[in-house]
N, CA, C and O atoms as a CHARMM CRD file, in Angstrom:
* protein
*
  324
    1    1 MET  N     11.70100 -15.62200   3.18700 PROA 1      0.00000
    2    1 MET  CA    12.98300 -14.29000   3.22700 PROA 1      0.00000
    3    1 MET  C     11.96900 -13.00600   2.72700 PROA 1      0.00000
    4    1 MET  O     11.11200 -13.00500   1.84300 PROA 1      0.00000
    5    2 PRO  N     12.33900 -12.08500   3.50000 PROA 2      0.00000
    6    2 PRO  CA    11.42200 -10.83500   2.42700 PROA 2      0.00000
    7    2 PRO  C     11.93000 -10.55600   1.13900 PROA 2      0.00000
    8    2 PRO  O     13.07500 -10.76700   0.73800 PROA 2      0.00000
    9    3 VAL  N     11.01300 -10.08100   0.55100 PROA 3      0.00000
   10    3 VAL  CA    11.73600  -8.92100  -0.96700 PROA 3      0.00000
   11    3 VAL  C     12.13600  -7.97200  -0.59900 PROA 3      0.00000
   12    3 VAL  O     11.87900  -7.22300   0.34300 PROA 3      0.00000
   13    4 ALA  N     13.02500  -7.99500  -1.63000 PROA 4      0.00000
   14    4 ALA  CA    14.12900  -6.57100  -1.49800 PROA 4      0.00000
   15    4 ALA  C     12.84900  -5.68200  -1.43200 PROA 4      0.00000
   16    4 ALA  O     11.75300  -5.76000  -1.98800 PROA 4      0.00000
   17    5 VAL  N     13.58700  -4.51500  -0.24400 PROA 5      0.00000
   18    5 VAL  CA    12.62900  -3.35700  -0.74200 PROA 5      0.00000
   19    5 VAL  C     13.16000  -2.24400  -2.00300 PROA 5      0.00000
   20    5 VAL  O     14.14100  -1.52700  -1.80300 PROA 5      0.00000
   21    6 THR  N     12.68800  -2.21700  -2.80500 PROA 6      0.00000
   22    6 THR  CA    12.77600  -1.25600  -3.85700 PROA 6      0.00000
   23    6 THR  C     11.54100  -0.53000  -4.09400 PROA 6      0.00000
   24    6 THR  O     10.48200  -1.15800  -4.08500 PROA 6      0.00000
   25    7 PRO  N     11.56200   1.35000  -4.41000 PROA 7      0.00000
   26    7 PRO  CA    10.14800   1.64700  -5.03900 PROA 7      0.00000
   27    7 PRO  C      9.63000   1.27900  -5.88600 PROA 7      0.00000
   28    7 PRO  O      8.49400   1.64500  -6.18800 PROA 7      0.00000
   29    8 GLU  N     10.22100   0.55300  -6.43700 PROA 8      0.00000
   30    8 GLU  CA     9.56000  -0.60400  -7.82300 PROA 8      0.00000
   31    8 GLU  C      8.84400  -1.94800  -7.05800 PROA 8      0.00000
   32    8 GLU  O      7.87100  -2.45000  -7.62000 PROA 8      0.00000
   33    9 THR  N      9.24200  -2.42600  -6.00000 PROA 9      0.00000
   34    9 THR  CA     8.73200  -4.09700  -6.15100 PROA 9      0.00000
   35    9 THR  C      7.23900  -3.61200  -4.84200 PROA 9      0.00000
   36    9 THR  O      6.20100  -4.26200  -4.72900 PROA 9      0.00000
   37   10 VAL  N      7.59800  -2.33300  -4.03100 PROA 10     0.00000
   38   10 VAL  CA     7.35900  -2.09300  -3.33900 PROA 10     0.00000
   39   10 VAL  C      5.50500  -1.28800  -3.79100 PROA 10     0.00000
   40   10 VAL  O      4.47200  -1.52000  -3.16300 PROA 10     0.00000
   41   11 GLU  N      5.63000  -0.44900  -4.91600 PROA 11     0.00000
   42   11 GLU  CA     4.62400   0.00700  -6.04200 PROA 11     0.00000
   43   11 GLU  C      4.07100  -1.19400  -6.56500 PROA 11     0.00000
   44   11 GLU  O      2.88400  -1.40700  -6.31700 PROA 11     0.00000
   45   12 ALA  N      4.80400  -2.14000  -7.34400 PROA 12     0.00000
   46   12 ALA  CA     4.11300  -3.04200  -7.80700 PROA 12     0.00000
   47   12 ALA  C      3.40000  -3.92000  -7.08800 PROA 12     0.00000
   48   12 ALA  O      2.48700  -4.46300  -7.71000 PROA 12     0.00000
   49   13 LYS  N      3.63500  -4.42800  -5.20800 PROA 13     0.00000
   50   13 LYS  CA     2.99100  -5.08800  -4.44200 PROA 13     0.00000
   51   13 LYS  C      1.97100  -4.13400  -3.88900 PROA 13     0.00000
   52   13 LYS  O      1.11400  -4.76300  -3.26800 PROA 13     0.00000
   53   14 VAL  N      1.71700  -2.57800  -3.89300 PROA 14     0.00000
   54   14 VAL  CA     0.67500  -2.22900  -3.15900 PROA 14     0.00000
   55   14 VAL  C     -0.29900  -2.09200  -4.36700 PROA 14     0.00000
   56   14 VAL  O     -1.50100  -2.13400  -4.10600 PROA 14     0.00000
   57   15 ILE  N      0.10600  -1.92700  -5.70700 PROA 15     0.00000
   58   15 ILE  CA    -0.89400  -2.16800  -6.68300 PROA 15     0.00000
   59   15 ILE  C     -1.62600  -2.94100  -6.63500 PROA 15     0.00000
   60   15 ILE  O     -2.81900  -2.78600  -6.37400 PROA 15     0.00000
   61   16 GLU  N     -0.78000  -4.47200  -7.00200 PROA 16     0.00000
   62   16 GLU  CA    -1.23600  -5.46600  -7.25700 PROA 16     0.00000
   63   16 GLU  C     -2.99200  -5.48300  -5.89000 PROA 16     0.00000
   64   16 GLU  O     -4.17000  -5.36400  -6.22600 PROA 16     0.00000
   65   17 THR  N     -2.39900  -5.68000  -4.39500 PROA 17     0.00000
   66   17 THR  CA    -3.21500  -5.69300  -3.64700 PROA 17     0.00000
   67   17 THR  C     -4.35200  -4.88500  -3.59700 PROA 17     0.00000
   68   17 THR  O     -5.44400  -5.34400  -3.26000 PROA 17     0.00000
   69   18 ILE  N     -4.15800  -3.54700  -3.95100 PROA 18     0.00000
   70   18 ILE  CA    -5.65500  -2.73000  -4.19000 PROA 18     0.00000
   71   18 ILE  C     -6.33700  -3.36600  -4.92000 PROA 18     0.00000
   72   18 ILE  O     -7.39300  -3.94600  -4.66700 PROA 18     0.00000
   73   19 VAL  N     -5.47100  -3.25600  -6.37200 PROA 19     0.00000
   74   19 VAL  CA    -6.47100  -3.79800  -7.35200 PROA 19     0.00000
   75   19 VAL  C     -7.52000  -4.86500  -6.62800 PROA 19     0.00000
   76   19 VAL  O     -8.66800  -4.44600  -6.47700 PROA 19     0.00000
   77   20 SER  N     -7.24300  -6.11300  -6.20000 PROA 20     0.00000
   78   20 SER  CA    -7.54900  -6.94700  -5.58800 PROA 20     0.00000
   79   20 SER  C     -8.63500  -6.81900  -4.62700 PROA 20     0.00000
   80   20 SER  O     -9.47700  -7.70100  -4.45700 PROA 20     0.00000
   81   21 PHE  N     -8.60200  -5.48300  -3.87000 PROA 21     0.00000
   82   21 PHE  CA    -9.76700  -5.04000  -3.27700 PROA 21     0.00000
   83   21 PHE  C    -10.92400  -4.50800  -3.79500 PROA 21     0.00000
   84   21 PHE  O    -11.95000  -4.14800  -3.21900 PROA 21     0.00000
   85   22 GLY  N    -10.37100  -4.50300  -5.93200 PROA 22     0.00000
   86   22 GLY  CA   -11.71000  -3.97200  -6.29300 PROA 22     0.00000
   87   22 GLY  C    -11.69000  -2.92000  -7.41200 PROA 22     0.00000
   88   22 GLY  O    -12.70900  -2.72700  -8.07500 PROA 22     0.00000
   89   23 PRO  N    -10.32900  -2.09400  -7.68700 PROA 23     0.00000
   90   23 PRO  CA   -10.48000  -1.22600  -8.65600 PROA 23     0.00000
   91   23 PRO  C     -9.61200  -1.78000  -9.58400 PROA 23     0.00000
   92   23 PRO  O     -8.68300  -2.54000  -9.31500 PROA 23     0.00000
   93   24 GLU  N     -9.98200  -1.32300 -10.85000 PROA 24     0.00000
   94   24 GLU  CA    -9.33300  -1.33500 -11.81400 PROA 24     0.00000
   95   24 GLU  C     -7.89700  -0.89300 -11.74400 PROA 24     0.00000
   96   24 GLU  O     -7.43600   0.06300 -11.12000 PROA 24     0.00000
   97   25 VAL  N     -7.18500  -1.89800 -12.61300 PROA 25     0.00000
   98   25 VAL  CA    -5.61400  -1.65100 -12.91500 PROA 25     0.00000
   99   25 VAL  C     -5.19800   0.00400 -13.04000 PROA 25     0.00000
  100   25 VAL  O     -4.39300   0.78800 -12.53800 PROA 25     0.00000
  101   26 ASP  N     -6.34700  -0.00400 -14.09500 PROA 26     0.00000
  102   26 ASP  CA    -5.67200   1.37900 -14.63200 PROA 26     0.00000
  103   26 ASP  C     -6.02000   2.56600 -13.91800 PROA 26     0.00000
  104   26 ASP  O     -5.59300   3.61400 -14.40200 PROA 26     0.00000
  105   27 ASP  N     -6.59600   2.62400 -13.03700 PROA 27     0.00000
  106   27 ASP  CA    -7.28300   3.33100 -11.91500 PROA 27     0.00000
  107   27 ASP  C     -6.12300   3.54600 -10.81900 PROA 27     0.00000
  108   27 ASP  O     -5.92700   4.67300 -10.36400 PROA 27     0.00000
  109   28 VAL  N     -5.67200   2.89000 -10.57500 PROA 28     0.00000
  110   28 VAL  CA    -4.43000   2.70900  -9.24500 PROA 28     0.00000
  111   28 VAL  C     -3.21400   3.48900  -9.85200 PROA 28     0.00000
  112   28 VAL  O     -2.99200   2.86600 -10.89000 PROA 28     0.00000
  113   29 ASN  N     -2.48400   4.30800  -9.79100 PROA 29     0.00000
  114   29 ASN  CA    -1.49900   4.63200  -9.41800 PROA 29     0.00000
  115   29 ASN  C     -1.07500   6.00700  -7.93000 PROA 29     0.00000
  116   29 ASN  O     -1.76800   6.66800  -7.15600 PROA 29     0.00000
  117   30 ARG  N      0.10700   5.89000  -8.13600 PROA 30     0.00000
  118   30 ARG  CA     0.84400   7.07900  -7.27200 PROA 30     0.00000
  119   30 ARG  C      0.13400   7.81900  -6.69500 PROA 30     0.00000
  120   30 ARG  O      0.03500   7.91700  -5.47200 PROA 30     0.00000
  121   31 ALA  N     -0.72400   8.72400  -7.90900 PROA 31     0.00000
  122   31 ALA  CA    -1.69300   9.74700  -7.36700 PROA 31     0.00000
  123   31 ALA  C     -3.24100   9.50800  -6.92300 PROA 31     0.00000
  124   31 ALA  O     -3.88400  10.46100  -6.48500 PROA 31     0.00000
  125   32 SER  N     -3.72900   8.43100  -7.02400 PROA 32     0.00000
  126   32 SER  CA    -4.89200   7.66900  -6.49000 PROA 32     0.00000
  127   32 SER  C     -4.98500   7.85900  -5.05500 PROA 32     0.00000
  128   32 SER  O     -4.33400   7.29300  -4.17700 PROA 32     0.00000
  129   33 THR  N     -6.04400   8.88800  -4.92800 PROA 33     0.00000
  130   33 THR  CA    -6.27300   8.50900  -3.29200 PROA 33     0.00000
  131   33 THR  C     -7.19800   7.51200  -3.06400 PROA 33     0.00000
  132   33 THR  O     -7.81900   7.06300  -4.02700 PROA 33     0.00000
  133   34 PHE  N     -7.43900   6.99800  -1.70900 PROA 34     0.00000
  134   34 PHE  CA    -8.22900   5.49500  -1.33400 PROA 34     0.00000
  135   34 PHE  C     -9.57800   6.09600  -1.58400 PROA 34     0.00000
  136   34 PHE  O    -10.46100   5.52600  -2.22600 PROA 34     0.00000
  137   35 GLU  N     -9.69800   7.43600  -0.96700 PROA 35     0.00000
  138   35 GLU  CA   -11.48400   7.40300  -1.50100 PROA 35     0.00000
  139   35 GLU  C    -11.93300   7.70400  -2.81300 PROA 35     0.00000
  140   35 GLU  O    -13.12600   7.92600  -3.02400 PROA 35     0.00000
  141   36 ALA  N    -11.15000   7.72800  -3.63800 PROA 36     0.00000
  142   36 ALA  CA   -11.42800   7.35500  -5.13700 PROA 36     0.00000
  143   36 ALA  C    -11.54600   6.29900  -5.27400 PROA 36     0.00000
  144   36 ALA  O    -12.57300   5.90300  -5.82500 PROA 36     0.00000
  145   37 LEU  N    -10.49100   5.31000  -4.81000 PROA 37     0.00000
  146   37 LEU  CA   -10.74900   4.17300  -5.23800 PROA 37     0.00000
  147   37 LEU  C    -11.62600   3.28400  -4.24200 PROA 37     0.00000
  148   37 LEU  O    -11.37300   2.08500  -4.12100 PROA 37     0.00000
  149   38 ASP  N    -12.39200   3.73600  -3.71800 PROA 38     0.00000
  150   38 ASP  CA   -13.28800   3.41700  -2.61000 PROA 38     0.00000
  151   38 ASP  C    -12.59800   1.83800  -1.67800 PROA 38     0.00000
  152   38 ASP  O    -13.28500   0.93600  -1.19900 PROA 38     0.00000
  153   39 VAL  N    -10.94000   1.96000  -1.66500 PROA 39     0.00000
  154   39 VAL  CA   -10.31600   1.46600  -0.39900 PROA 39     0.00000
  155   39 VAL  C    -10.96300   2.44800   0.99000 PROA 39     0.00000
  156   39 VAL  O    -10.99900   3.64300   1.28400 PROA 39     0.00000
  157   40 ASP  N    -11.47000   1.01000   1.66100 PROA 40     0.00000
  158   40 ASP  CA   -11.67400   1.63900   3.14000 PROA 40     0.00000
  159   40 ASP  C    -10.30200   1.08000   4.30700 PROA 40     0.00000
  160   40 ASP  O     -9.35600   0.43700   3.85100 PROA 40     0.00000
  161   41 SER  N    -10.38800   1.43600   5.80400 PROA 41     0.00000
  162   41 SER  CA   -10.02000   1.56800   6.94600 PROA 41     0.00000
  163   41 SER  C     -9.75600  -0.27800   7.07900 PROA 41     0.00000
  164   41 SER  O     -8.84800  -0.79500   7.72900 PROA 41     0.00000
  165   42 LEU  N    -10.84100  -1.03900   6.25800 PROA 42     0.00000
  166   42 LEU  CA   -10.34500  -2.51000   6.98400 PROA 42     0.00000
  167   42 LEU  C     -9.74500  -2.84000   5.29100 PROA 42     0.00000
  168   42 LEU  O     -9.62300  -4.03800   5.03200 PROA 42     0.00000
  169   43 ASP  N     -9.43900  -2.00700   4.35500 PROA 43     0.00000
  170   43 ASP  CA    -8.48700  -2.76100   3.35600 PROA 43     0.00000
  171   43 ASP  C     -7.48300  -2.35100   3.49300 PROA 43     0.00000
  172   43 ASP  O     -6.48000  -2.92600   3.07000 PROA 43     0.00000
  173   44 LEU  N     -7.45800  -1.05400   4.22700 PROA 44     0.00000
  174   44 LEU  CA    -5.71500  -0.62900   4.75200 PROA 44     0.00000
  175   44 LEU  C     -5.14400  -1.24700   5.51800 PROA 44     0.00000
  176   44 LEU  O     -3.91600  -1.16400   5.50100 PROA 44     0.00000
  177   45 VAL  N     -5.86300  -2.19600   6.59400 PROA 45     0.00000
  178   45 VAL  CA    -5.25200  -3.02000   7.52300 PROA 45     0.00000
  179   45 VAL  C     -4.62200  -4.19100   6.56700 PROA 45     0.00000
  180   45 VAL  O     -3.41100  -4.41200   6.55000 PROA 45     0.00000
  181   46 GLU  N     -5.56800  -4.92000   5.77200 PROA 46     0.00000
  182   46 GLU  CA    -5.59800  -5.95200   5.10900 PROA 46     0.00000
  183   46 GLU  C     -3.65100  -5.76400   4.36400 PROA 46     0.00000
  184   46 GLU  O     -2.64300  -6.45300   4.51800 PROA 46     0.00000
  185   47 LEU  N     -3.92100  -4.56300   3.62500 PROA 47     0.00000
  186   47 LEU  CA    -2.51100  -3.79700   2.86700 PROA 47     0.00000
  187   47 LEU  C     -1.51100  -3.75100   3.69100 PROA 47     0.00000
  188   47 LEU  O     -0.47300  -4.41200   3.73900 PROA 47     0.00000
  189   48 ALA  N     -1.92800  -2.88300   4.35600 PROA 48     0.00000
  190   48 ALA  CA    -0.56400  -3.38200   6.50900 PROA 48     0.00000
  191   48 ALA  C     -0.27400  -4.78300   6.34200 PROA 48     0.00000
  192   48 ALA  O      0.93800  -4.90200   6.15900 PROA 48     0.00000
  193   49 GLN  N     -0.75700  -5.69300   6.33000 PROA 49     0.00000
  194   49 GLN  CA    -0.67100  -6.83300   6.63300 PROA 49     0.00000
  195   49 GLN  C      0.10800  -7.81100   5.25300 PROA 49     0.00000
  196   49 GLN  O      0.87300  -8.75700   5.44100 PROA 49     0.00000
  197   50 VAL  N     -0.20200  -7.43600   4.28500 PROA 50     0.00000
  198   50 VAL  CA     0.28800  -7.98700   3.47300 PROA 50     0.00000
  199   50 VAL  C      1.80200  -7.03000   2.96000 PROA 50     0.00000
  200   50 VAL  O      2.66300  -7.58700   2.27900 PROA 50     0.00000
  201   51 ILE  N      1.90700  -5.93300   3.28800 PROA 51     0.00000
  202   51 ILE  CA     2.93900  -5.42700   3.38800 PROA 51     0.00000
  203   51 ILE  C      4.00900  -5.70000   4.33600 PROA 51     0.00000
  204   51 ILE  O      5.18800  -5.70000   3.98200 PROA 51     0.00000
  205   52 GLU  N      3.60700  -5.94900   5.61900 PROA 52     0.00000
  206   52 GLU  CA     4.19800  -6.83400   6.69000 PROA 52     0.00000
  207   52 GLU  C      4.73900  -8.30800   6.15000 PROA 52     0.00000
  208   52 GLU  O      5.90400  -8.69400   6.06200 PROA 52     0.00000
  209   53 ASP  N      3.86700  -8.80100   5.91400 PROA 53     0.00000
  210   53 ASP  CA     4.35900  -9.98900   5.05300 PROA 53     0.00000
  211   53 ASP  C      5.17200 -10.17800   4.31200 PROA 53     0.00000
  212   53 ASP  O      6.02400 -11.06300   4.38600 PROA 53     0.00000
  213   54 GLU  N      5.03500  -9.31700   3.41000 PROA 54     0.00000
  214   54 GLU  CA     5.80200  -9.57600   1.87800 PROA 54     0.00000
  215   54 GLU  C      7.46800  -8.38500   1.77900 PROA 54     0.00000
  216   54 GLU  O      8.14600  -8.12600   0.78400 PROA 54     0.00000
  217   55 PHE  N      7.59100  -8.06100   2.76900 PROA 55     0.00000
  218   55 PHE  CA     8.71100  -6.77200   3.15900 PROA 55     0.00000
  219   55 PHE  C      9.14400  -6.73500   4.89400 PROA 55     0.00000
  220   55 PHE  O     10.01300  -6.05800   5.44500 PROA 55     0.00000
  221   56 GLY  N      8.60100  -7.29500   5.22500 PROA 56     0.00000
  222   56 GLY  CA     8.78400  -7.30700   7.09300 PROA 56     0.00000
  223   56 GLY  C      8.89000  -6.05300   7.28500 PROA 56     0.00000
  224   56 GLY  O      9.99600  -5.69600   7.69000 PROA 56     0.00000
  225   57 ILE  N      7.88700  -5.01800   7.08900 PROA 57     0.00000
  226   57 ILE  CA     7.92000  -4.01800   7.30900 PROA 57     0.00000
  227   57 ILE  C      6.04200  -3.37300   8.34400 PROA 57     0.00000
  228   57 ILE  O      4.91500  -3.10600   7.92600 PROA 57     0.00000
  229   58 ALA  N      6.63700  -3.39000   9.63700 PROA 58     0.00000
  230   58 ALA  CA     5.34600  -3.18100  10.21300 PROA 58     0.00000
  231   58 ALA  C      4.79200  -2.01200  10.25700 PROA 58     0.00000
  232   58 ALA  O      5.30300  -0.95700  10.63100 PROA 58     0.00000
  233   59 LEU  N      3.51400  -2.24300   9.78900 PROA 59     0.00000
  234   59 LEU  CA     2.70800  -0.48000   9.62200 PROA 59     0.00000
  235   59 LEU  C      1.61300  -0.53100  10.91600 PROA 59     0.00000
  236   59 LEU  O      0.92400  -1.47100  11.31100 PROA 59     0.00000
  237   60 LYS  N      1.67900   0.25000  11.19700 PROA 60     0.00000
  238   60 LYS  CA     0.58900   0.73100  12.76000 PROA 60     0.00000
  239   60 LYS  C     -0.44300   1.59600  12.44000 PROA 60     0.00000
  240   60 LYS  O     -0.34400   2.70000  11.90600 PROA 60     0.00000
  241   61 GLY  N     -1.78400   0.81600  12.93100 PROA 61     0.00000
  242   61 GLY  CA    -3.30400   1.92100  12.50800 PROA 61     0.00000
  243   61 GLY  C     -2.47600   3.83600  12.73600 PROA 61     0.00000
  244   61 GLY  O     -3.25500   4.62400  12.20000 PROA 61     0.00000
  245   62 ASP  N     -1.63200   4.35200  13.14500 PROA 62     0.00000
  246   62 ASP  CA    -1.49200   5.90200  13.44900 PROA 62     0.00000
  247   62 ASP  C     -0.25000   6.02400  12.22300 PROA 62     0.00000
  248   62 ASP  O      0.13800   7.08300  11.72900 PROA 62     0.00000
  249   63 ASP  N      0.29300   4.52200  11.85500 PROA 63     0.00000
  250   63 ASP  CA     0.96100   4.99300  10.69700 PROA 63     0.00000
  251   63 ASP  C      0.34100   5.25700   9.49300 PROA 63     0.00000
  252   63 ASP  O      1.02200   5.91500   8.70600 PROA 63     0.00000
  253   64 VAL  N     -0.86800   4.89800   9.09500 PROA 64     0.00000
  254   64 VAL  CA    -1.47300   5.03300   8.09200 PROA 64     0.00000
  255   64 VAL  C     -2.98700   5.74600   8.00600 PROA 64     0.00000
  256   64 VAL  O     -3.57000   5.76200   6.92300 PROA 64     0.00000
  257   65 LYS  N     -3.38000   6.12700   8.77900 PROA 65     0.00000
  258   65 LYS  CA    -4.52800   6.53500   9.19200 PROA 65     0.00000
  259   65 LYS  C     -4.82300   8.31700   8.79900 PROA 65     0.00000
  260   65 LYS  O     -5.88000   8.93600   8.92300 PROA 65     0.00000
  261   66 ASP  N     -3.57600   8.78400   8.33600 PROA 66     0.00000
  262   66 ASP  CA    -3.41500  10.11300   7.60400 PROA 66     0.00000
  263   66 ASP  C     -3.22700   9.72200   5.90500 PROA 66     0.00000
  264   66 ASP  O     -3.51800  10.48500   4.98500 PROA 66     0.00000
  265   67 ILE  N     -2.86900   8.83700   5.81400 PROA 67     0.00000
  266   67 ILE  CA    -2.07000   8.68000   4.66400 PROA 67     0.00000
  267   67 ILE  C     -3.43600   8.55900   3.58300 PROA 67     0.00000
  268   67 ILE  O     -4.47300   7.92000   3.75500 PROA 67     0.00000
  269   68 LYS  N     -3.03900   9.39000   2.45200 PROA 68     0.00000
  270   68 LYS  CA    -4.31200   9.65700   1.26200 PROA 68     0.00000
  271   68 LYS  C     -4.42200   9.35700   0.18600 PROA 68     0.00000
  272   68 LYS  O     -5.47100   9.42500  -0.45400 PROA 68     0.00000
  273   69 THR  N     -3.16100   8.89500  -0.29400 PROA 69     0.00000
  274   69 THR  CA    -2.98300   8.44700  -1.67100 PROA 69     0.00000
  275   69 THR  C     -2.18400   7.16000  -1.79800 PROA 69     0.00000
  276   69 THR  O     -1.74600   6.90400  -0.67600 PROA 69     0.00000
  277   70 VAL  N     -1.77200   6.15900  -2.75400 PROA 70     0.00000
  278   70 VAL  CA    -0.94700   4.91200  -3.32100 PROA 70     0.00000
  279   70 VAL  C      0.04700   5.35300  -3.21400 PROA 70     0.00000
  280   70 VAL  O      1.00500   4.59900  -3.03900 PROA 70     0.00000
  281   71 GLY  N      0.19900   6.53100  -3.26600 PROA 71     0.00000
  282   71 GLY  CA     2.40700   7.43300  -3.56700 PROA 71     0.00000
  283   71 GLY  C      2.48800   7.37800  -1.68100 PROA 71     0.00000
  284   71 GLY  O      3.30900   6.74900  -1.01200 PROA 71     0.00000
  285   72 GLU  N      1.91000   7.82300  -1.42500 PROA 72     0.00000
  286   72 GLU  CA     2.08600   8.14100   0.33500 PROA 72     0.00000
  287   72 GLU  C      2.76300   6.50200   0.81200 PROA 72     0.00000
  288   72 GLU  O      3.82700   6.16200   1.33100 PROA 72     0.00000
  289   73 VAL  N      1.63200   5.80500   0.37000 PROA 73     0.00000
  290   73 VAL  CA     2.14100   4.76700   1.63300 PROA 73     0.00000
  291   73 VAL  C      3.29200   3.73300   1.22000 PROA 73     0.00000
  292   73 VAL  O      3.77500   2.84700   1.92400 PROA 73     0.00000
  293   74 ILE  N      3.71000   4.18000  -0.53100 PROA 74     0.00000
  294   74 ILE  CA     4.96300   3.34100  -1.06000 PROA 74     0.00000
  295   74 ILE  C      5.78700   3.91100  -0.70600 PROA 74     0.00000
  296   74 ILE  O      6.51600   3.09600  -0.14100 PROA 74     0.00000
  297   75 ASP  N      6.41900   5.31700  -0.61900 PROA 75     0.00000
  298   75 ASP  CA     7.00100   6.19700   0.40300 PROA 75     0.00000
  299   75 ASP  C      7.47800   5.95800   1.70700 PROA 75     0.00000
  300   75 ASP  O      8.61500   5.96300   2.17900 PROA 75     0.00000
  301   76 LEU  N      6.14000   5.70400   2.28200 PROA 76     0.00000
  302   76 LEU  CA     5.98700   5.53400   3.86100 PROA 76     0.00000
  303   76 LEU  C      7.27800   3.87600   3.68000 PROA 76     0.00000
  304   76 LEU  O      8.44300   3.71900   4.04500 PROA 76     0.00000
  305   77 VAL  N      6.50200   3.15500   3.11000 PROA 77     0.00000
  306   77 VAL  CA     7.42700   1.62400   3.12700 PROA 77     0.00000
  307   77 VAL  C      8.50100   1.92100   2.99200 PROA 77     0.00000
  308   77 VAL  O      9.20900   1.73000   3.98100 PROA 77     0.00000
  309   78 VAL  N      9.14200   2.49200   1.80900 PROA 78     0.00000
  310   78 VAL  CA     9.89100   2.47500   1.12600 PROA 78     0.00000
  311   78 VAL  C     11.16700   3.12600   2.21900 PROA 78     0.00000
  312   78 VAL  O     12.28400   2.62000   2.33100 PROA 78     0.00000
  313   79 SER  N     10.73200   4.22800   2.88600 PROA 79     0.00000
  314   79 SER  CA    11.27800   5.28400   3.82300 PROA 79     0.00000
  315   79 SER  C     11.65900   4.42900   5.28100 PROA 79     0.00000
  316   79 SER  O     12.47900   4.75200   6.14100 PROA 79     0.00000
  317   80 ARG  N     10.77200   3.24300   5.23500 PROA 80     0.00000
  318   80 ARG  CA    10.81100   2.22000   6.90000 PROA 80     0.00000
  319   80 ARG  C     11.78200   0.99400   6.31100 PROA 80     0.00000
  320   80 ARG  O     11.83800   0.01300   7.05400 PROA 80     0.00000
  321   81 ALA  N     12.36700   0.93800   5.37500 PROA 81     0.00000
  322   81 ALA  CA    13.20900  -0.29900   5.21600 PROA 81     0.00000
  323   81 ALA  C     14.66800  -0.02900   5.20300 PROA 81     0.00000
  324   81 ALA  O     15.46600  -0.95900   5.07900 PROA 81     0.00000
C-alpha cells in the first residue's frame, strides 16, 4: 500500500534517496540543484523508481528531464498525487 503523499513525506523520501547517491544530508534541501549535488540522469531514473514504488506515482523521462532542483521534483510528485 503506497505511503500517504504529503509534501513532508515526499520531501523526506526524496532527500533520503538522494543522500543514498552520495551527497551529505546537510547539502540536500529544496533549493539544491542536482548538478551541485552531482546527481546524474541515472540517479534521477533511480529516484523516479523509488517514488513510484513508495507513492505509486509514475514519473516518465519527459517529466524529470527539465527538473533542476530537489524542490521541483518534490512539487511534481505532490501535484500528481
